[in-house]
C-alpha positions, -999 to +999 in steps of 0.1 A: -170+030-143-160+040-108-138+014-089-133+020-051-096+025-042-097-004-017-108-028-044-082-016-068-055-020-042-068-054-032-066-067-068-032-052-075-019-066-042-033-101-049-018-101-084+015-089-071+017-116-045+007-143-070+030-132-099+061-118-081+061-141-050+077-117-025+086-131+009+059-127+035+082-107+058+087-081+031+049-078+027+045-074+065+073-047+067+058-027+038+023-028+054+035-019+088+058+008+074+029+023+055+006+022+085+032+039+107+040+066+080+003+074+077+003+084+114+036+103+114+045+140+108+053+131+072+017+122+064+008+157+051+039+158+029+032+124+015-005+133+010+004+165-009+029+146-031+004+119-041-023+144-052 
């Protein structure tokens, strides 16, 4: 069974928020930081490390 990455991330994120209860500012910082890292010069390095 093939599950799209966005669906898997959505489920993991939902369960993480429901079970761990992190503060909303931490979620916002992590999302914004990931978005900014994806458009930085470090993006190719991160991409090669995750593959």
